LOBA-873192 format. One record per residue (C-alpha): y, z, x. Coordinates in steps of 0.05 Angstrom, whole numbers, plus 5000, padded with zeros to 4 digits. Layout:
# residues N
YZX;...
END
This chain:
# residues 278
522746534813;523947164855;530847454868;532247804934;537848244959;539348765011;541649464993;545049975037;541250625026;542751255066;545250855126;539450355127;539249645100;533249575053;530648885033;529048824959;525348294919;524648244843;520147804801;518147784728;521248024664;520648664624;520849414640;521349544715;515549744760;516949944832;511549704879;510650104943;507249745001;502550045052;503050175126;506850595141;511350105177;508849475143;512549055091;511548805020;509648085037;502148225046;501648454974;503247744953;501247344915;496147844886;500948374861;505547854829;500147744776;502748394745;509448074731;507547774664;510048364623;514148744675;519648654726;516548814793;521249124844;518849084916;522549334976;521049375050;521050115068;525550355124;523050175193;518649595171;519248855154;526348645136;528749365134;529149545208;531450235229;535050385293;531550835342;536251405324;534651345250;529051825227;523251485191;518852075170;515952175101;521952575076;526551985093;522051515054;522051974993;529652054997;530551295002;526551194939;530551714902;537051384926;534450714902;532851004834;540051224829;542650534850;538050204799;540650674745;533550854724;532451544695;525051524714;520651074756;514150724741;510850684809;505050264834;503250464905;498250114950;494750485008;500250885044;504750674986;500151064940;501151684983;508651564984;508551514908;504952184904;509752504954;515552264912;512252514848;511153204877;518353244902;521352944838;516253074783;521152954727;523152274755;516351924748;514351574684;507651284705;503651294770;498850734789;495050844854;491350264887;486750434945;491051054958;491451355027;487852035032;491752625006;489653105061;489153045137;481553135147;480252565097;485052115135;481452275200;474852095167;477851425145;480151285216;473151435242;469950985190;474750415204;473650465279;466050445267;466749805226;471649505276;466449585332;460749285292;456648795335;457548215288;465148275287;465248355363;461147715370;466047335326;471847565369;468147355432;466646675401;474046585384;476246745455;471446215481;472945695428;479045385460;482845455394;488545825428;490045215470;488944695416;492145035356;495945675372;497845815299;490645755275;488446195333;493446735314;491446695241;484146795261;485847385306;489347705246;483447585200;478647915249;483448505258;483448655183;476148465168;473849205171;477949335108;473748845068;466848885034;466448135045;469748025114;470447275101;475347445046;480247695098;482746975100;485947105033;490547655058;497647465074;498847635148;503248235164;505448675221;506249425227;511949745265;508350255308;514050745315;514850805240;507350885229;506751425282;512951805259;510751825186;503852105202;506852595253;511952835202;506352995152;502853455200;496753815172;498253595102;494453705037;497653454972;491953654926;494854324904;501754034890;499153444851;497953924794;505453934782;505453184767;505153104691;505352364676;500251824659;496651624723;490751204746;486951094811;483850424830;479050434889;473649974918;466650264927;466450004999;473550195020;473550515090;477751045056;471951455028;471051414953;470552174952;477952224971;479951774913;475752204866;479252834892;486052504881;484252294811;481652984794;487953314821;492252854777;487452914718;487452144719;481951634708;478651334769;476750594765;471650404818;470949664836;463949464857;462949074922;470249154940;473749435001;480949655012;484349024986;482648934912;488348444900;484447974945;477148174935;477248324861;483547994834;481547924761;479448654754;485548884793;490248494748;486748684683;486349434697;493549504721;496549054668;493249484614;495550124648;502749874655;503349574585;508949914547;506650374492;507450074422;
END
């Protein structure tokens, strides 16, 4: 059974959810501007030996931010550090997914002595040119003729008039299908929304970023988990793993969402990585 609460952190209300038992692991969702729900139920499989702490980052999900509140990357890092203090944890074990992986690395480079372990799942690119290549690849997949034909068929199906909820669900599935090696598996992803203002402000605040040089200051056990068919190029995951001197686990026939497309391998690899040392 999960426990939820809301914490006031640096003037913003952050929604928090905990599940499991054992040493704490902080799970950082993607986006930016999304929320933790779409990591469920897949990430909860890691709760057998650990207490998972999720929170909706500022400006997304159940942690809305007023227009006057800044939502750039430095605010997200400062929020995580403030939460660490509230949780009375000397160091954090972080599992970051997609943008959450980049946030975990940003936190680790700003607070290298505060990170115990670093698990990166389908991490966002650590430099700007690689992110631009991801966006190009995603757009190419999004415009694939087969996917366009499915969208056209949906518009002509009459489902919107007969079952609006089912229609919206199918629209969502087709919107995220480019992230998957097997597009049909998009039906297994919990629907989510991204707050555009937060997403835009985070990327703008990063500017012409490149974390690779500063990742050398991170001295903690780390791992990178990446699908071989992720629209985020595998080469970027390799570069991140090399910069961290961390192992790279490549999942065959898997896109950006391993907790849906390769759940058994995802759970096994991360459970072994997170297992407390004897």
